[in-house]
N, C-alpha and C positions, 0 to 999 in steps of 0.2 A: 504494501499500499505505499501512496506517498505520503510523504512526512509532514507536509503543508499543502495548502491548496489556495490560490490565488483566484476569488471569484469575482466575475466583472461586474463594473457597475457602469452607469452614464459615462459616455466618453467626456462630458463635460464639467463631472462632478471632480472636487479635488479632495474629498474625504476618503480617507483609507480608515475603515474599522478591522481594529488589530487585535485577533482573539488568540492569544497564545497559551492559556491554560485550562481549556475546556473539556480537552481529551483523556481518556483511560488507557488508550492502547499503548502497548508496551512490546517490541518484536520478541521473539522468542530467544534469539542470543544474548538481549539486552537483559531480559527477564534472569538469565542464568547468574547474571553479575550480581543480582538482589538477593541478601541473603534472608529477607523476610520471607515465612513460608507462605501459602496461598491466602489464607485466612487473615493473615496481619497484612498483607499486601492490599488486601482489599479495603479494610479498614483505613489505612493508610492514603489510598486513592479519595475514599470518600471526605477526608480531612483536607487533602491538598489541591484535588481537583476543582477548579471554578466552574461547577456542575450548570449547566444548562445556558451557558453565556453564548456557546456556538448559536444556539437555537435564536436566542434574544436578539443577537445580530442580524440573524436573520430576518428575522421576523420586523426588525426596524426599518432593514433595507427594502422590504417589500411594501412599508408603510410610507416610507419616504416619497415626496415628490419628485425628486431627481436621485437616481438609486446611486449609493455609494459602490465603492469598492470594497472589500474583504479578503484580509489574507488571514487564514485559520489555521492554526497548528493542529494536525490530525493524530499527533502523539502526545502522550504524558509527558509533563513536565520531570517526571522523574527519569525520563531519557536524558534529555537535555532540557535547561531553562534557555528559551532562546532571550529573555529579556536581563540574564545577568551579565555582567562583564567574565570574560573568560580567563580573567586574570588577577593581580593584587588588588586591583581596583576596586571588587567587587566586596564590600562589607559583610555580606550574608558568609562569605566562605568562613566567618568566625565561628559558626553556628555550622559548618558542614555543608552549606547550602549554595554553592557557588553554581557556576554553570552545569556541572555534575555533581548531583547531590550525593554526600557520603552517610548523612544522618536524618532522621524523618521529621516531622513535624513535632513529635514529643522527645528530640534529641538523643533518639536511641539510633542505632547501628541499620543501615541502609545497604551501604555498599562498604567493604574492606576501607579502613582510611587511608591505607597506600595505594587504593587501586588508581590507575593512570586513567587520567580523563582524556588524554589527546584523542586516542580512536574514535569516541564518540564526539567529541568536538570537530573534529574533520568530515566525520560520515554525516553529521546532524545539522549541528550548531553553524558552520561555516557558510553551509550553502543556505539555511534559513536566514543568515544574516545578508547575504548576497541577494535574496529574493526580496526581500523587504528593501533593501536599498534600491533595488531596479524598480519595485513597485512605487515608491518616493520619487524616484527620477521621473518615470512615466507621468506621473500627476503633476508634476512641474513642467515638462514639455507641452502638457496639453493644455494647462490653465493656468500657469503660471504661479500657482501655491498647492501645497500639499497641506492636508488637515488630518492628524494622524491621531483617532481617539482609540485609546487602549480600554477593552470591555474586558473588566475582570469581577470577581467576587470575594468577601472574605468572611469568615466565621462571626457571629454574633459574640461569641466568646474568645477571649485571646488564646490562641496556642502556645505551647512552651517556645517554638522555635524563634516569635514575633520577638524582635530587637526594639521594637517601637511601640509594643500593645498595652501601654498603659495610659495612654491618652483617649480621647473621644472615639467613638465608635458610632457614627451617625449613620441613618438608613442609605445615605448616599455621600461617600466621601471622593472629592476630585482632587487629583493627584497633579501637581502642576511642577514646570520649570521655570525661573526667573528668565531666561532668554526666551522659550519656544513657547510659552503660554501667555498670550497678550491678555490683558484684563477682558475685554469685549469676549473672548472665547471663553473665559470662567464664567460671567456674567450671562452668557448664553445659555450655559450648562445649569447654572440657578434656576433661571428662568424655565426651561426644559424640565427640570425634574421637581418642578415646586408642588404638585399632587403626589410625590412619592416620601413625603416626609422631608426633616431637616436636613440639611446639605453643611457638610465641613470640609475643610482644607487639608491636604497632606497630612491626616491622621484617621486610622493606623498607619496608613501607607502612602506616601508621598513620592514626587518626579514622574516623569514619563518617559518614553521610549522614543526615541531619535536614532535612525541610522547615524553611525558614527562619521561617515562621512558629510554629514550636514550638522551633528552635533556642536553647538555652540558657535556656528560659524554663518550657516544661512537662515535668516529671520523670514524666509520664504516658507520655511516647515513649521509650522504649528502644529503643537501636540496637547494633549490633554489625557489623563487617564481616568476613566470611570471605575470606581470601587462601590459595588453595591452589596449590602451587609443581606448574608444569604437568608437570614430568617423572615425578610420581606418578601422573598418570592418561593421559596423553598422547605422541605423540611429537613432539616439539620442532623447527622450529615449523609450526606450523599443519598438525601431521598427525593423524591419526584417533585417538578415544579407545581406550585399553585397559582391561583389567580393572579397572584403580583406580578407573575412574568408579563403578561400581557399590558399592563399597566408601565411597567418598565421599559417594554420594547416600546409602547406610543410615547413615551419620552424621549428617547432615545431617536426617533425617528424625528422629533421635534427639534432634538439639539442638530441633526444633520442638515435640517432644513433650514435653521438658523445660519448656519456657517456656509 
């Protein structure tokens, strides 16, 4: 199976919905490097997966007046996490959760600590990063701007792996970047999600995803991370979606239309 998929939108749309953490699939050879038994792995996937976010982005795309583009990860973040730095710049390495995780959400062993991440980085991480860079470049070429909207979710209660889990956990958290998130984009998101409960900034998760080729240098690339608290749309952990998913999809479509 492909490890990711770029789903086309309208040629005139600058918006790229990025869904990196929605999948649970793990290739067999990668599974053999994970020390958890099958039951423990399923429990870990329940906690670590941003469940139903691919469906949410799909619904939002269908509701938008101008259909956005979507780049969707089809493999679990336990294979590689495409949003981490693959080197010492990544702060989550402190809890064994760099680009290739060695620890679980509860700080237990996932892979041996001395596992070599290089094969997975080369096989999955770099092609994904290159695809994201190409997708952003295509929006810039077609429309003169690119708006990357990251679609994530997070648990109602902090998990042990979180480095900043003691702050507010609003129904909708907006992750921002001082260079790539203009105030009008944040304001548009606040307005779009008004009916979904209080909105906060950068807590419990902050920042945005921008391909390194453009990061901090090209203001034509705008970015915002949408973090949705899971109890607002699903049964935790790992349960089915509820009616809240429809409301959030409509809000995300409103944001797409606004930008």
